[in-house]
N, CA, C, O and the ligand as a Tripos MOL2 file, in Angstrom:
@<TRIPOS>MOLECULE
protein
  273   271    69     0     0
PROTEIN
NO_CHARGES

@<TRIPOS>ATOM
      1 N         165.7950  -55.9270   -6.7720 N.3       1 MET1
      2 CA        166.0950  -54.5080   -6.5190 C.3       1 MET1
      3 C         166.7350  -54.3480   -5.1430 C.2       1 MET1
      4 O         166.3000  -54.9390   -4.1550 O.2       1 MET1
      5 N         167.7550  -53.5510   -5.1180 N.am      2 ARG2
      6 CA        168.5260  -53.3930   -3.8970 C.3       2 ARG2
      7 C         168.0040  -52.1900   -3.1110 C.2       2 ARG2
      8 O         167.8390  -51.1070   -3.6730 O.2       2 ARG2
      9 N         167.7490  -52.3730   -1.8450 N.am      3 HIS3
     10 CA        167.3360  -51.2480   -0.9990 C.3       3 HIS3
     11 C         168.5220  -50.7320   -0.2110 C.2       3 HIS3
     12 O         169.4650  -51.4660    0.0840 O.2       3 HIS3
     13 N         168.4560  -49.4500    0.1250 N.am      4 ARG4
     14 CA        169.4870  -48.8290    0.9510 C.3       4 ARG4
     15 C         168.8040  -48.1480    2.1240 C.2       4 ARG4
     16 O         167.6500  -47.7320    2.0220 O.2       4 ARG4
     17 N         169.5020  -48.0360    3.2150 N.am      5 ILE5
     18 CA        168.9990  -47.3110    4.3800 C.3       5 ILE5
     19 C         169.7900  -46.0110    4.4930 C.2       5 ILE5
     20 O         171.0190  -46.0180    4.5550 O.2       5 ILE5
     21 N         169.0640  -44.8990    4.5200 N.am      6 VAL6
     22 CA        169.7220  -43.5970    4.4900 C.3       6 VAL6
     23 C         169.3150  -42.7740    5.7110 C.2       6 VAL6
     24 O         168.1650  -42.8100    6.1470 O.2       6 VAL6
     25 N         170.2740  -42.0390    6.2460 N.am      7 ALA7
     26 CA        170.0420  -41.2640    7.4640 C.3       7 ALA7
     27 C         169.4090  -39.9110    7.1680 C.2       7 ALA7
     28 O         169.7870  -39.2290    6.2160 O.2       7 ALA7
     29 N         168.4380  -39.5340    7.9970 N.am      8 GLU8
     30 CA        167.9440  -38.1600    7.9860 C.3       8 GLU8
     31 C         168.4630  -37.4860    9.2470 C.2       8 GLU8
     32 O         168.2490  -37.9740   10.3570 O.2       8 GLU8
     33 N         169.1470  -36.3630    9.0700 N.am      9 LYS9
     34 CA        169.7310  -35.6550   10.2020 C.3       9 LYS9
     35 C         168.8340  -34.4940   10.6170 C.2       9 LYS9
     36 O         168.0490  -33.9830    9.8180 O.2       9 LYS9
     37 N         168.9580  -34.0950   11.8500 N.am     10 LEU10
     38 CA        168.2900  -32.8810   12.3220 C.3      10 LEU10
     39 C         168.9800  -31.6810   11.6730 C.2      10 LEU10
     40 O         170.0730  -31.8040   11.1190 O.2      10 LEU10
     41 N         168.3160  -30.4980   11.7500 N.am     11 PRO11
     42 CA        168.8930  -29.3230   11.0820 C.3      11 PRO11
     43 C         170.3270  -28.9960   11.5090 C.2      11 PRO11
     44 O         171.0310  -28.2950   10.7820 O.2      11 PRO11
     45 N         170.7650  -29.4760   12.6430 N.am     12 ASP12
     46 CA        172.1540  -29.2050   13.0360 C.3      12 ASP12
     47 C         173.1360  -30.0130   12.1700 C.2      12 ASP12
     48 O         174.3470  -29.8050   12.2440 O.2      12 ASP12
     49 N         172.6040  -30.9340   11.3490 N.am     13 GLY13
     50 CA        173.4340  -31.6720   10.4070 C.3      13 GLY13
     51 C         174.2450  -32.7780   11.0530 C.2      13 GLY13
     52 O         175.0220  -33.4480   10.3720 O.2      13 GLY13
     53 N         174.0850  -32.9810   12.3290 N.am     14 ASP14
     54 CA        174.9390  -33.9170   13.0450 C.3      14 ASP14
     55 C         174.1330  -35.0010   13.7520 C.2      14 ASP14
     56 O         174.5120  -36.1720   13.7630 O.2      14 ASP14
     57 N         173.0140  -34.5870   14.3430 N.am     15 THR15
     58 CA        172.2160  -35.5240   15.1270 C.3      15 THR15
     59 C         171.2860  -36.3240   14.2260 C.2      15 THR15
     60 O         170.5910  -35.7540   13.3850 O.2      15 THR15
     61 N         171.2720  -37.6400   14.4000 N.am     16 LEU16
     62 CA        170.3820  -38.4890   13.6120 C.3      16 LEU16
     63 C         168.9390  -38.2510   14.0130 C.2      16 LEU16
     64 O         168.6160  -38.2580   15.2010 O.2      16 LEU16
     65 N         168.0530  -38.0380   13.0210 N.am     17 LYS17
     66 CA        166.6260  -37.9620   13.3190 C.3      17 LYS17
     67 C         166.0530  -39.3700   13.2130 C.2      17 LYS17
     68 O         165.5520  -39.9180   14.1950 O.2      17 LYS17
     69 N         166.1300  -39.9580   12.0100 N.am     18 GLU18
     70 CA        165.7180  -41.3490   11.8350 C.3      18 GLU18
     71 C         166.2720  -41.8670   10.5240 C.2      18 GLU18
     72 O         166.7890  -41.1070    9.7050 O.2      18 GLU18
     73 N         166.1550  -43.1810   10.3370 N.am     19 TRP19
     74 CA        166.6140  -43.8290    9.1070 C.3      19 TRP19
     75 C         165.4370  -44.0370    8.1840 C.2      19 TRP19
     76 O         164.3160  -44.2860    8.6280 O.2      19 TRP19
     77 N         165.7060  -43.9310    6.8790 N.am     20 HIS20
     78 CA        164.6790  -44.1610    5.8670 C.3      20 HIS20
     79 C         165.1630  -45.2200    4.8920 C.2      20 HIS20
     80 O         166.3600  -45.4840    4.7770 O.2      20 HIS20
     81 N         164.1960  -45.8270    4.1830 N.am     21 MET21
     82 CA        164.5330  -46.8080    3.1520 C.3      21 MET21
     83 C         164.4340  -46.1560    1.7900 C.2      21 MET21
     84 O         163.5030  -45.3980    1.5180 O.2      21 MET21
     85 N         165.4070  -46.4590    0.9260 N.am     22 VAL22
     86 CA        165.4150  -45.9530   -0.4460 C.3      22 VAL22
     87 C         165.5320  -47.1480   -1.3880 C.2      22 VAL22
     88 O         166.3350  -48.0530   -1.1590 O.2      22 VAL22
     89 N         164.7240  -47.1440   -2.4510 N.am     23 ARG23
     90 CA        164.7830  -48.2380   -3.4400 C.3      23 ARG23
     91 C         165.9120  -48.0150   -4.4220 C.2      23 ARG23
     92 O         166.0240  -46.9460   -5.0220 O.2      23 ARG23
     93 N         166.7420  -49.0170   -4.5830 N.am     24 GLY24
     94 CA        167.7650  -48.9880   -5.6200 C.3      24 GLY24
     95 C         168.4960  -47.6620   -5.7030 C.2      24 GLY24
     96 O         169.0600  -47.1840   -4.7200 O.2      24 GLY24
     97 N         168.4770  -47.0710   -6.8980 N.am     25 ASP25
     98 CA        169.1940  -45.8120   -7.0970 C.3      25 ASP25
     99 C         168.2650  -44.6020   -7.0560 C.2      25 ASP25
    100 O         168.6460  -43.5170   -7.4940 O.2      25 ASP25
    101 N         167.0580  -44.7750   -6.5370 N.am     26 GLU26
    102 CA        166.1270  -43.6430   -6.5000 C.3      26 GLU26
    103 C         166.6390  -42.5380   -5.5910 C.2      26 GLU26
    104 O         167.4360  -42.7790   -4.6850 O.2      26 GLU26
    105 N         166.1690  -41.3270   -5.8460 N.am     27 GLN27
    106 CA        166.5890  -40.1650   -5.0700 C.3      27 GLN27
    107 C         165.7480  -40.0170   -3.8070 C.2      27 GLN27
    108 O         166.2500  -39.6430   -2.7470 O.2      27 GLN27
    109 N         164.4570  -40.3180   -3.9420 N.am     28 LEU28
    110 CA        163.5490  -40.0910   -2.8180 C.3      28 LEU28
    111 C         163.4600  -41.3250   -1.9330 C.2      28 LEU28
    112 O         163.6050  -42.4540   -2.4010 O.2      28 LEU28
    113 N         163.2210  -41.0950   -0.6630 N.am     29 THR29
    114 CA        162.9660  -42.2170    0.2290 C.3      29 THR29
    115 C         161.6030  -42.8030   -0.1160 C.2      29 THR29
    116 O         160.8340  -42.1830   -0.8500 O.2      29 THR29
    117 N         161.2970  -43.9780    0.3990 N.am     30 MET30
    118 CA        160.0140  -44.6030    0.1050 C.3      30 MET30
    119 C         158.8560  -43.7950    0.6720 C.2      30 MET30
    120 O         157.7320  -43.9270    0.1880 O.2      30 MET30
    121 N         159.0930  -42.9670    1.6770 N.am     31 CYS31
    122 CA        158.0270  -42.1190    2.2170 C.3      31 CYS31
    123 C         158.0040  -40.7630    1.5190 C.2      31 CYS31
    124 O         157.2300  -39.8850    1.8990 O.2      31 CYS31
    125 N         158.8580  -40.5840    0.4870 N.am     32 GLY32
    126 CA        158.7790  -39.3880   -0.3410 C.3      32 GLY32
    127 C         159.6770  -38.2410    0.0600 C.2      32 GLY32
    128 O         159.5180  -37.1350   -0.4570 O.2      32 GLY32
    129 N         160.6040  -38.4600    0.9530 N.am     33 ARG33
    130 CA        161.5170  -37.4030    1.3650 C.3      33 ARG33
    131 C         162.7450  -37.3520    0.4710 C.2      33 ARG33
    132 O         163.2020  -38.3720   -0.0440 O.2      33 ARG33
    133 N         163.2650  -36.1560    0.2980 N.am     34 GLU34
    134 CA        164.5100  -36.0090   -0.4230 C.3      34 GLU34
    135 C         165.5920  -35.7240    0.6050 C.2      34 GLU34
    136 O         165.5570  -34.7080    1.2980 O.2      34 GLU34
    137 N         166.5510  -36.6350    0.6930 N.am     35 LEU35
    138 CA        167.5970  -36.4770    1.7010 C.3      35 LEU35
    139 C         168.9030  -36.0400    1.0630 C.2      35 LEU35
    140 O         169.0880  -36.1610   -0.1480 O.2      35 LEU35
    141 N         169.7830  -35.5430    1.8690 N.am     36 ASP36
    142 CA        171.1240  -35.1610    1.4440 C.3      36 ASP36
    143 C         171.8130  -36.3540    0.7680 C.2      36 ASP36
    144 O         171.9390  -37.4120    1.3850 O.2      36 ASP36
    145 N         172.2620  -36.2040   -0.4860 N.am     37 PRO37
    146 CA        172.9230  -37.3170   -1.1800 C.3      37 PRO37
    147 C         174.1830  -37.7890   -0.4490 C.2      37 PRO37
    148 O         174.6400  -38.9140   -0.6520 O.2      37 PRO37
    149 N         174.7300  -36.9360    0.3870 N.am     38 ALA38
    150 CA        175.9470  -37.3010    1.1190 C.3      38 ALA38
    151 C         175.6290  -37.9290    2.4750 C.2      38 ALA38
    152 O         176.5330  -38.2010    3.2650 O.2      38 ALA38
    153 N         174.3350  -38.1590    2.7440 N.am     39 ALA39
    154 CA        173.9500  -38.6990    4.0490 C.3      39 ALA39
    155 C         174.5060  -40.1040    4.2570 C.2      39 ALA39
    156 O         174.7860  -40.8260    3.3000 O.2      39 ALA39
    157 N         174.6560  -40.4710    5.5080 N.am     40 ASP40
    158 CA        175.1260  -41.8210    5.8480 C.3      40 ASP40
    159 C         174.1710  -42.8670    5.2810 C.2      40 ASP40
    160 O         172.9580  -42.6640    5.2210 O.2      40 ASP40
    161 N         174.7480  -43.9810    4.8700 N.am     41 GLU41
    162 CA        173.9630  -45.0770    4.3070 C.3      41 GLU41
    163 C         174.3800  -46.3890    4.9280 C.2      41 GLU41
    164 O         175.5120  -46.5440    5.3880 O.2      41 GLU41
    165 N         173.4600  -47.3270    4.9390 N.am     42 GLN42
    166 CA        173.8350  -48.6890    5.2730 C.3      42 GLN42
    167 C         172.9870  -49.6580    4.4610 C.2      42 GLN42
    168 O         171.9740  -49.2770    3.8750 O.2      42 GLN42
    169 N         173.4060  -50.8880    4.4360 N.am     43 SER43
    170 CA        172.7030  -51.9220    3.6840 C.3      43 SER43
    171 C         171.3500  -52.2130    4.3410 C.2      43 SER43
    172 O         171.1840  -52.0320    5.5470 O.2      43 SER43
    173 N         170.3850  -52.6670    3.5300 N.am     44 ASP44
    174 CA        169.0650  -52.9670    4.1070 C.3      44 ASP44
    175 C         169.1070  -54.1920    5.0130 C.2      44 ASP44
    176 O         168.1140  -54.5180    5.6640 O.2      44 ASP44
    177 N         170.2550  -54.8740    5.0580 N.am     45 GLU45
    178 CA        170.3840  -55.9770    6.0130 C.3      45 GLU45
    179 C         170.3250  -55.4840    7.4530 C.2      45 GLU45
    180 O         170.0560  -56.2560    8.3730 O.2      45 GLU45
    181 N         170.5800  -54.1840    7.6400 N.am     46 ALA46
    182 CA        170.5460  -53.6170    8.9890 C.3      46 ALA46
    183 C         169.1260  -53.3120    9.4370 C.2      46 ALA46
    184 O         168.9000  -52.9330   10.5860 O.2      46 ALA46
    185 N         168.1670  -53.4760    8.5300 N.am     47 TRP47
    186 CA        166.7800  -53.1660    8.8760 C.3      47 TRP47
    187 C         166.3100  -54.0250   10.0420 C.2      47 TRP47
    188 O         166.5190  -55.2380   10.0530 O.2      47 TRP47
    189 N         165.6800  -53.3930   11.0160 N.am     48 GLY48
    190 CA        165.1680  -54.1380   12.1540 C.3      48 GLY48
    191 C         166.1880  -54.3470   13.2670 C.2      48 GLY48
    192 O         165.8690  -54.9490   14.2920 O.2      48 GLY48
    193 N         167.4040  -53.8600   13.0770 N.am     49 THR49
    194 CA        168.4170  -53.9820   14.1180 C.3      49 THR49
    195 C         168.6530  -52.6280   14.8020 C.2      49 THR49
    196 O         168.1590  -51.5960   14.3480 O.2      49 THR49
    197 N         169.3970  -52.6540   15.8700 N.am     50 GLU50
    198 CA        169.7230  -51.4320   16.6190 C.3      50 GLU50
    199 C         170.4620  -50.4140   15.7510 C.2      50 GLU50
    200 O         170.3380  -49.2060   15.9490 O.2      50 GLU50
    201 N         171.2310  -50.9210   14.7890 N.am     51 THR51
    202 CA        172.0220  -50.0480   13.9240 C.3      51 THR51
    203 C         171.1400  -49.0990   13.1240 C.2      51 THR51
    204 O         171.5410  -47.9760   12.8190 O.2      51 THR51
    205 N         169.9380  -49.5550   12.7850 N.am     52 ALA52
    206 CA        169.0300  -48.7390   11.9860 C.3      52 ALA52
    207 C         167.8550  -48.2770   12.8360 C.2      52 ALA52
    208 O         166.7000  -48.4280   12.4380 O.2      52 ALA52
    209 N         168.1370  -47.7350   13.9630 N.am     53 HIS53
    210 CA        167.1140  -47.3010   14.9110 C.3      53 HIS53
    211 C         167.3790  -45.8620   15.3400 C.2      53 HIS53
    212 O         168.5370  -45.5540   15.6210 O.2      53 HIS53
    213 N         166.4070  -44.9550   15.4150 N.am     54 PRO54
    214 CA        164.9860  -45.1670   15.0730 C.3      54 PRO54
    215 C         164.7640  -45.2120   13.5710 C.2      54 PRO54
    216 O         165.5300  -44.6340   12.8010 O.2      54 PRO54
    217 N         163.7010  -45.9110   13.1620 N.am     55 PHE55
    218 CA        163.4230  -46.0750   11.7420 C.3      55 PHE55
    219 C         162.0720  -45.4600   11.3870 C.2      55 PHE55
    220 O         161.1080  -45.5730   12.1450 O.2      55 PHE55
    221 N         162.0130  -44.8050   10.2220 N.am     56 CYS56
    222 CA        160.7820  -44.1770    9.7260 C.3      56 CYS56
    223 C         159.6540  -45.2190    9.6100 C.2      56 CYS56
    224 O         159.8320  -46.2530    8.9660 O.2      56 CYS56
    225 N         158.5100  -44.9510   10.2260 N.am     57 HIS57
    226 CA        157.4150  -45.9280   10.2310 C.3      57 HIS57
    227 C         156.8570  -46.1660    8.8330 C.2      57 HIS57
    228 O         156.5390  -47.2980    8.4680 O.2      57 HIS57
    229 N         156.7400  -45.1010    8.0570 N.am     58 THR58
    230 CA        156.1870  -45.2330    6.7070 C.3      58 THR58
    231 C         157.1020  -46.0940    5.8450 C.2      58 THR58
    232 O         156.6430  -47.0200    5.1760 O.2      58 THR58
    233 N         158.3820  -45.7910    5.8610 N.am     59 CYS59
    234 CA        159.3380  -46.5800    5.0800 C.3      59 CYS59
    235 C         159.3350  -48.0260    5.5330 C.2      59 CYS59
    236 O         159.3910  -48.9320    4.7010 O.2      59 CYS59
    237 N         159.2720  -48.2620    6.8260 N.am     60 GLY60
    238 CA        159.2840  -49.6150    7.3610 C.3      60 GLY60
    239 C         158.0940  -50.4180    6.8680 C.2      60 GLY60
    240 O         158.2330  -51.5820    6.4910 O.2      60 GLY60
    241 N         156.9090  -49.7850    6.8720 N.am     61 ALA61
    242 CA        155.6940  -50.4760    6.4440 C.3      61 ALA61
    243 C         155.7510  -50.7900    4.9540 C.2      61 ALA61
    244 O         155.3800  -51.8850    4.5330 O.2      61 ALA61
    245 N         156.2150  -49.8330    4.1590 N.am     62 LEU62
    246 CA        156.2910  -50.0520    2.7140 C.3      62 LEU62
    247 C         157.3320  -51.1230    2.3750 C.2      62 LEU62
    248 O         157.1240  -51.9550    1.4920 O.2      62 LEU62
    249 N         158.4280  -51.0810    3.0790 N.am     63 TYR63
    250 CA        159.5030  -52.0540    2.8430 C.3      63 TYR63
    251 C         159.0150  -53.4700    3.1270 C.2      63 TYR63
    252 O         159.2600  -54.3910    2.3490 O.2      63 TYR63
    253 N         158.3260  -53.6300    4.2470 N.am     64 LEU64
    254 CA        157.7850  -54.9400    4.6230 C.3      64 LEU64
    255 C         156.8760  -55.4780    3.5370 C.2      64 LEU64
    256 O         156.8680  -56.6750    3.2510 O.2      64 LEU64
    257 N         156.1000  -54.5690    2.9290 N.am     65 ARG65
    258 CA        155.1120  -54.9920    1.9420 C.3      65 ARG65
    259 C         155.7790  -55.4980    0.6560 C.2      65 ARG65
    260 O         155.2400  -56.3760   -0.0170 O.2      65 ARG65
    261 N         156.9470  -54.9460    0.3150 N.am     66 GLU66
    262 CA        157.5450  -55.3910   -0.9420 C.3      66 GLU66
    263 C         158.7360  -56.3170   -0.7550 C.2      66 GLU66
    264 O         159.4220  -56.6460   -1.7220 O.2      66 GLU66
    265 N         158.9880  -56.7380    0.4720 N.am     67 THR67
    266 CA        160.0840  -57.6560    0.7200 C.3      67 THR67
    267 C         159.5250  -59.0050    1.1600 C.2      67 THR67
    268 O         158.7520  -59.0820    2.1140 O.2      67 THR67
    269 N         159.9090  -60.0410    0.4780 N.am     68 PRO68
    270 CA        159.3720  -61.3660    0.8110 C.3      68 PRO68
    271 C         159.7100  -61.7990    2.2390 C.2      68 PRO68
    272 O         159.3250  -62.8890    2.6610 O.2      68 PRO68
    273 ZN        160.8040  -42.6470    5.5310 Zn       69 ZN69
@<TRIPOS>BOND
     1     1     2 1
     2     2     3 1
     3     3     4 2
     4     3     5 am
     5     5     6 1
     6     6     7 1
     7     7     8 2
     8     7     9 am
     9     9    10 1
    10    10    11 1
    11    11    12 2
    12    11    13 am
    13    13    14 1
    14    14    15 1
    15    15    16 2
    16    15    17 am
    17    17    18 1
    18    18    19 1
    19    19    20 2
    20    19    21 am
    21    21    22 1
    22    22    23 1
    23    23    24 2
    24    23    25 am
    25    25    26 1
    26    26    27 1
    27    27    28 2
    28    27    29 am
    29    29    30 1
    30    30    31 1
    31    31    32 2
    32    31    33 am
    33    33    34 1
    34    34    35 1
    35    35    36 2
    36    35    37 am
    37    37    38 1
    38    38    39 1
    39    39    40 2
    40    39    41 am
    41    41    42 1
    42    42    43 1
    43    43    44 2
    44    43    45 am
    45    45    46 1
    46    46    47 1
    47    47    48 2
    48    47    49 am
    49    49    50 1
    50    50    51 1
    51    51    52 2
    52    51    53 am
    53    53    54 1
    54    54    55 1
    55    55    56 2
    56    55    57 am
    57    57    58 1
    58    58    59 1
    59    59    60 2
    60    59    61 am
    61    61    62 1
    62    62    63 1
    63    63    64 2
    64    63    65 am
    65    65    66 1
    66    66    67 1
    67    67    68 2
    68    67    69 am
    69    69    70 1
    70    70    71 1
    71    71    72 2
    72    71    73 am
    73    73    74 1
    74    74    75 1
    75    75    76 2
    76    75    77 am
    77    77    78 1
    78    78    79 1
    79    79    80 2
    80    79    81 am
    81    81    82 1
    82    82    83 1
    83    83    84 2
    84    83    85 am
    85    85    86 1
    86    86    87 1
    87    87    88 2
    88    87    89 am
    89    89    90 1
    90    90    91 1
    91    91    92 2
    92    91    93 am
    93    93    94 1
    94    94    95 1
    95    95    96 2
    96    95    97 am
    97    97    98 1
    98    98    99 1
    99    99   100 2
   100    99   101 am
   101   101   102 1
   102   102   103 1
   103   103   104 2
   104   103   105 am
   105   105   106 1
   106   106   107 1
   107   107   108 2
   108   107   109 am
   109   109   110 1
   110   110   111 1
   111   111   112 2
   112   111   113 am
   113   113   114 1
   114   114   115 1
   115   115   116 2
   116   115   117 am
   117   117   118 1
   118   118   119 1
   119   119   120 2
   120   119   121 am
   121   121   122 1
   122   122   123 1
   123   123   124 2
   124   123   125 am
   125   125   126 1
   126   126   127 1
   127   127   128 2
   128   127   129 am
   129   129   130 1
   130   130   131 1
   131   131   132 2
   132   131   133 am
   133   133   134 1
   134   134   135 1
   135   135   136 2
   136   135   137 am
   137   137   138 1
   138   138   139 1
   139   139   140 2
   140   139   141 am
   141   141   142 1
   142   142   143 1
   143   143   144 2
   144   143   145 am
   145   145   146 1
   146   146   147 1
   147   147   148 2
   148   147   149 am
   149   149   150 1
   150   150   151 1
   151   151   152 2
   152   151   153 am
   153   153   154 1
   154   154   155 1
   155   155   156 2
   156   155   157 am
   157   157   158 1
   158   158   159 1
   159   159   160 2
   160   159   161 am
   161   161   162 1
   162   162   163 1
   163   163   164 2
   164   163   165 am
   165   165   166 1
   166   166   167 1
   167   167   168 2
   168   167   169 am
   169   169   170 1
   170   170   171 1
   171   171   172 2
   172   171   173 am
   173   173   174 1
   174   174   175 1
   175   175   176 2
   176   175   177 am
   177   177   178 1
   178   178   179 1
   179   179   180 2
   180   179   181 am
   181   181   182 1
   182   182   183 1
   183   183   184 2
   184   183   185 am
   185   185   186 1
   186   186   187 1
   187   187   188 2
   188   187   189 am
   189   189   190 1
   190   190   191 1
   191   191   192 2
   192   191   193 am
   193   193   194 1
   194   194   195 1
   195   195   196 2
   196   195   197 am
   197   197   198 1
   198   198   199 1
   199   199   200 2
   200   199   201 am
   201   201   202 1
   202   202   203 1
   203   203   204 2
   204   203   205 am
   205   205   206 1
   206   206   207 1
   207   207   208 2
   208   207   209 am
   209   209   210 1
   210   210   211 1
   211   211   212 2
   212   211   213 am
   213   213   214 1
   214   214   215 1
   215   215   216 2
   216   215   217 am
   217   217   218 1
   218   218   219 1
   219   219   220 2
   220   219   221 am
   221   221   222 1
   222   222   223 1
   223   223   224 2
   224   223   225 am
   225   225   226 1
   226   226   227 1
   227   227   228 2
   228   227   229 am
   229   229   230 1
   230   230   231 1
   231   231   232 2
   232   231   233 am
   233   233   234 1
   234   234   235 1
   235   235   236 2
   236   235   237 am
   237   237   238 1
   238   238   239 1
   239   239   240 2
   240   239   241 am
   241   241   242 1
   242   242   243 1
   243   243   244 2
   244   243   245 am
   245   245   246 1
   246   246   247 1
   247   247   248 2
   248   247   249 am
   249   249   250 1
   250   250   251 1
   251   251   252 2
   252   251   253 am
   253   253   254 1
   254   254   255 1
   255   255   256 2
   256   255   257 am
   257   257   258 1
   258   258   259 1
   259   259   260 2
   260   259   261 am
   261   261   262 1
   262   262   263 1
   263   263   264 2
   264   263   265 am
   265   265   266 1
   266   266   267 1
   267   267   268 2
   268   267   269 am
   269   269   270 1
   270   270   271 1
   271   271   272 2
@<TRIPOS>SUBSTRUCTURE
     1 MET1         2 RESIDUE 1 A MET
     2 ARG2         6 RESIDUE 1 A ARG
     3 HIS3        10 RESIDUE 1 A HIS
     4 ARG4        14 RESIDUE 1 A ARG
     5 ILE5        18 RESIDUE 1 A ILE
     6 VAL6        22 RESIDUE 1 A VAL
     7 ALA7        26 RESIDUE 1 A ALA
     8 GLU8        30 RESIDUE 1 A GLU
     9 LYS9        34 RESIDUE 1 A LYS
    10 LEU10       38 RESIDUE 1 A LEU
    11 PRO11       42 RESIDUE 1 A PRO
    12 ASP12       46 RESIDUE 1 A ASP
    13 GLY13       50 RESIDUE 1 A GLY
    14 ASP14       54 RESIDUE 1 A ASP
    15 THR15       58 RESIDUE 1 A THR
    16 LEU16       62 RESIDUE 1 A LEU
    17 LYS17       66 RESIDUE 1 A LYS
    18 GLU18       70 RESIDUE 1 A GLU
    19 TRP19       74 RESIDUE 1 A TRP
    20 HIS20       78 RESIDUE 1 A HIS
    21 MET21       82 RESIDUE 1 A MET
    22 VAL22       86 RESIDUE 1 A VAL
    23 ARG23       90 RESIDUE 1 A ARG
    24 GLY24       94 RESIDUE 1 A GLY
    25 ASP25       98 RESIDUE 1 A ASP
    26 GLU26      102 RESIDUE 1 A GLU
    27 GLN27      106 RESIDUE 1 A GLN
    28 LEU28      110 RESIDUE 1 A LEU
    29 THR29      114 RESIDUE 1 A THR
    30 MET30      118 RESIDUE 1 A MET
    31 CYS31      122 RESIDUE 1 A CYS
    32 GLY32      126 RESIDUE 1 A GLY
    33 ARG33      130 RESIDUE 1 A ARG
    34 GLU34      134 RESIDUE 1 A GLU
    35 LEU35      138 RESIDUE 1 A LEU
    36 ASP36      142 RESIDUE 1 A ASP
    37 PRO37      146 RESIDUE 1 A PRO
    38 ALA38      150 RESIDUE 1 A ALA
    39 ALA39      154 RESIDUE 1 A ALA
    40 ASP40      158 RESIDUE 1 A ASP
    41 GLU41      162 RESIDUE 1 A GLU
    42 GLN42      166 RESIDUE 1 A GLN
    43 SER43      170 RESIDUE 1 A SER
    44 ASP44      174 RESIDUE 1 A ASP
    45 GLU45      178 RESIDUE 1 A GLU
    46 ALA46      182 RESIDUE 1 A ALA
    47 TRP47      186 RESIDUE 1 A TRP
    48 GLY48      190 RESIDUE 1 A GLY
    49 THR49      194 RESIDUE 1 A THR
    50 GLU50      198 RESIDUE 1 A GLU
    51 THR51      202 RESIDUE 1 A THR
    52 ALA52      206 RESIDUE 1 A ALA
    53 HIS53      210 RESIDUE 1 A HIS
    54 PRO54      214 RESIDUE 1 A PRO
    55 PHE55      218 RESIDUE 1 A PHE
    56 CYS56      222 RESIDUE 1 A CYS
    57 HIS57      226 RESIDUE 1 A HIS
    58 THR58      230 RESIDUE 1 A THR
    59 CYS59      234 RESIDUE 1 A CYS
    60 GLY60      238 RESIDUE 1 A GLY
    61 ALA61      242 RESIDUE 1 A ALA
    62 LEU62      246 RESIDUE 1 A LEU
    63 TYR63      250 RESIDUE 1 A TYR
    64 LEU64      254 RESIDUE 1 A LEU
    65 ARG65      258 RESIDUE 1 A ARG
    66 GLU66      262 RESIDUE 1 A GLU
    67 THR67      266 RESIDUE 1 A THR
    68 PRO68      270 RESIDUE 1 A PRO
    69 ZN69       273 GROUP 0 **** ****
């Protein structure tokens, strides 16, 4: 299953709040948030790097648990 990293923006729609992990083609993030379908995305290979910072703690913990 392919994971994606999706951006959550502040209400101004421009400033990054944090990144979340989404499983495959699911709509909700792993922590249960529904984000803008047009939000910025990156590959889960960016997980743990500066590119995906700050990162949602809940998504990070869940991702670690299901990734070898
Ligand atoms: Zn999250």
